[in-house]
Each structure stands twice: as C-alpha cells, then as structure tokens.
N, C-alpha and C positions, 0 to 999 in steps of 0.2 A: 409452611415448613415447620417441622418439629425441632426445637432447639434442645440439645442434650442437657438434661438437668444436672448431670454429674460433671459438667465441664464449664469453667468460667475463667476469665482472665482478670488479673489484678491491674486495673487501669492506672492506679497510682504508681505501681512499680514499673509499668511500661513507660510512663512519662518520665519517671526518675532515671531510668536506664538510658533512654534516648538522650536526655539532657546531659547525663554524665559522660557519655561517649560522643558528644557532638563534634568535638575536635578531631576524632578519628573516623567519623562516618564517611568522609569523602574517599578515604583510602580503601574502603570496602564496599563502594557503591556501584560496582560494575553491573550487578544484576539489575538494580533499579534503573540505571541509564540504558541498559540494553532493552529492558521492557518498555521504557518510555519511547525509544526509537521505534519499536514494533507497534506501539499504540499509534504513534504519529503516522506510520505508514498506512494504518487502517483508515485514518481520516482522509486519505487521498481520494477515496471512493465515496465520500459523504459530502453532500452539498449543504453547508451551514455557515452562516455569517453572523456570529454573535457580536454584540456590542460590549458585553462584559463576560470575562472568563474567570471562573473560580478554580484554583488548584487546591483541592482539599487534601491535607496531609502533605504539604509542599516540602517539608523538611528543609534542606539547604537551598531550595529554590532552583535546582538544576533543570527543571522542566520549563521554567519561564522563557528561556531562549527559544526552544522550538515552538512554544505556543505563540510567542511574539512574532516569529517568522511566519507562522501559519496565518495569524490574524493581527497584522501590524497596527490596525486602527482600534483594536479592542482594548478596553481597560482590563488589567489583570489584577486579581486579588489572590493572595496566598494565605491559607489558614493552616496552622499546626498547633498542637497542644504542648510542644516542647519549646519553651522560650529560648534556651541556648541555641537550638537549631535556627530559629528565626533571627537571632542576633547575627549569626554567621551569614545568613541569607541576605542580610542588608548590604553585604559587599563592602566596598572600600569607602563609602560615603561616611563622613564623620557625624557624630551626634549633633554637633553644632550646625552643620549644613542642614540637617533634617529639621532642627529646631527653628532655623531661620527661614525655612520653607524654600530652600534652594534645590530641593530634589526635582528631578525632571518629571514632567507630567506622565511620561511613558513608564516610569519606574513602577514596579508592582507595589500594591498596598499590602502590607503584612499585618496579620491579626493573630494573636495568640488566643485560641479558643478550642473547645472540645467539639468534635464532629457531631456529637449528639445534641448540641445546643448551639446552633450557628447564630452569631450576632448579626444577622442580615435580615432585611425585610423580605416578606414573601414576594414571589414573582419578580425578583430583582436581578437574576442571572440568566443568561441565555445558553451558556456552556459550562458544564461542571466536569472537571477532569480530576481523577483520583488514581494515583499510581501506587500500588502495593501498600495501601492503608487499611483496607477493609479486613485484611487477615489479622489485624490487631484487635478485632472485636469478636466476642463469642456469640453475639446476637447482632446481626447487621440491620435488623428491622428499624430500630430507632433512627439510625443514620440514613437509611434509605428514605424514611418519611421526612427527615429534615432536608435531604437533597431534593425531594419532590416539592417540598414547601417553597424553597428559595428559587427553584427554577421557574422561569416564565413559561406559560403555555406555548408549546412548540419548541421549548428548550431541550437540549440534549445532555445526557449523562454518558460519559465514557470512563470506564474503570478497568483496573487489573487487580488481581488478588491471587493468593496462593491456594492451591487445591490440596486434597487429602494425601496425594503421593509425595508431597514435598518432604524432603529429608527422610525418605523411606529407609535409606541405608542406615542412617544414624539411629532411627527409631528401632530398627531390627537388632542392632548390636548393643543397645544400652541395657543395663541390668533390669530385669523384670521385677515388679513389685515395688512397694514403697512410694508409689505416686507416679504421676506422669512426668517424664523427662523431656518429651518433645511435644509441642503443641499439636492439637487437632486443627484441621482446616476444613472449611465448609465446601460441600460438593457443588459443582457447577449447576446441576439441575435444581438444587435447593435455593441457590442464589437467584435463579430465574423465577422460581415461585415467589421469592421475597419481592422481587421487582414488581411483579403483577399485583401482589397484595398491597404494596405501597402506592399503587396507582399509576405506575409507568405503563407505557404501551409499546408494542413492537420490540420487545427485548430480543437481542441477538447475542448468543453466547458461543464462544469457542475456546479451545484449550490446546496447549502444547507443553512439552517437557523440555526445559533447558537444563543441561547437565554441566555443572562446573567441576573442575578437577583440581586437586590439591596434592602437594608434595607429600604431606603426611597428615595424620589424624589431628595433631595439635594445630596445624595451619587452618584446618576447617573450623575448629573451635574458636581460634583467635579471630577469624573473619566474622563469625557470628557475633562474638562479643563486641568487637569494634563497631559493628553496625547497630548495636543496641538490641539485636535480635536474639536475646537469650530467654530462657524459660520463665514465663510470667503466669503460668497456670496456678490457680489457687490450690490445686492438688499436687503441686510440685513437691518433690522431696525436700525436706528442711535440712537434711544432712547430706554429706558427700557419699558417693558410692563406695568409697574406700579404694585403697591402692589395688586390691585384687580385682574389684569390679571394673575400674578404669583400664587395668592391664588386659583384662579379658575383652573389653570393648575394642581396644586398639588392635588386639590380635584378630578379632573377628572382622574388623573393618579392613585390615591388611589383606585378608583373603579376597577382597573385592578389587584389588589393584590390577589395573590394566594399562599396558604401555607405560609403566613406571609411575602412574598417577592414580589417586583415589577419587572416585566419583561422588558427587553429591547432586541428587536430582531435585529440581524445583518445578512443580506442576504449576504453570501459569494459566490462570483463567482470565479471559478478556470478555468484557461485556459492554454493550451500549443499548440505550433505550431513550424514549422520548416522553416528554410530559404532554399528555393529551388534555383536552378540555374536560373538566370534571363532569361526572354523571349524577353526583349527589352533592348537596350542601352539607355543612358540618353536622346538622341534626338528623341526617339520614334521608331527608326528603329528596326525591328525584328532581333533576333539572330537565325541563321540557323546552326545547327550542322551537319557536314559531317563526316561520318565514312568511313574508307577505305573499298573498295569492296573486299569481300572475293574471292580468286582465284577459278576459276572453277576446279572441279575435272577432272583429265585426266585419 
C-alpha cells in the first residue's frame, strides 16, 4: 500500500482530545456500540476459543461485556492511549480495592499504551479485537505488525475502521483551501494489502455505510467534538473558516435535509485475519518444515 505523503495525523493531539472529552464520550458513542454489535454478530460464524483476548483501543471498555459473554473463560486485556478513558473504564471499583488486590479475577486488565508499541510479549494473545481505532492512524502498518507480533500462531484479528466515504457530506460543504478540514480514511483494499504485508493470512474484508441523522448542523459538530473525533490532521487549518464560511457550510448542508433530518454517512470497514506460521525468520532466511518419513509397508 502507498501511504499518502501529504497526509498525517497529530497523534499527540488525538490523545489530548480523547482525554479532554472522556467524560462526554459515552453520550456520543452510539456508532461505536452499534459497530461493536455488528462485529460480534460476525463472530457467530467463526469457531475460535481464545484463552486471552486483547481489546486494542478499548476506550471506555464498553466492548468488554460482549467479549466476556462470547468467551467467559478468557482473560481480557484492554489497551488505550488515553489515560482518562481508562480511568472511567475501571468502573466503580475504588483505587483502594485495586491496591489491596480485591479486584475480581474476571475483571479486564487495563493498560495505557500506544498501539504502535504494545507492552505485551510476542505470541501472548489468541484474539485481538479493535473497534474503530485504526482510523486514527495515517499509516496502519506499524500497528498491524505489532498486532501480528503479539498474536499467537493460529490467533485471530478482528477489527473495524472508517472508510473514505465517511463524513462525505461534511467534507463536501466545508470551505475549500487553507488545509484539510475532514480526515482522510484508508480504502478497504489498501487495508487488505497491509494485512498481507504484515504477515496475516486469509484476510476477509467487507464494508457497509451507516447513516446517522441530526436535527441540525451544530448537533453533528457537537457529537463529533464530544466523542473526541475532531480534526487532527497536521494539514488542518490553524484558523477558523470565518462566519461567512461557516454560514455557507450550514446552508449547503441544509440542502441535504430529508424527512426533517440531516444525514451523516459513516463507511464502516470490517476485517478479520489469522496469524499463520511464519515462512521466514527475522534475517530473511526461509523456514523449511521436515516431517518424519512414514515407514514403508512390509
């Protein structure tokens, strides 16, 4: 896959915004919860019994419950790079209870870390789940390689992310020039290529569009801001569009109104793949498997 050289995201700013709006994130998490449910439905047709499940980009930890229902005996680990979200994900257990070790064994273990440098040993996870996290990366390859590293041979990766038609209505009405006002998102076929390059096998990809509707233009912008999903492109405009620019954007978006509501499209890409036995070692030499010769019949 060719990563656009003229697009990148400010990871520090992304982390800062998710942390700043952690307390509001649950009120605007409908899309994340809906996508998680649809991901879980896809698991119905897949036979896999992991001992350890990693939720990468776990946020408030809302996916722990369905993962626990699916695999009640599996250890669950949640990793996110926004510490304020993880603090809320701890639930109602007090710091003293955790300090004294009174947490239940079944409670998920939470780790604050970046997806590009997972603090887990190799081959330590059998199931890796990631719901709407990859869209916060302008280059998914380092994370796919980390995912592949921590997965055990035979382990499964299941993820969702946003595709290029996400927020196409907003992109179309925003003032042109002066920088990117809406993120770019990576195409499904490019993500499939990345999975193969990272060493995954049997990737399966599919896509659907979920359309949310809003009462007005400001309601959409508020929802995006509360979820932390605001523009973090390094090429974002450093100034406001001005009253005239925003008014024109509102008027243009208003022309999209149907049945009294304004639409916002989200292209959802789903993917899953498996970690196969490696064909090469780190220095590039091929691995050759020898099987015992069967004795000749006498």
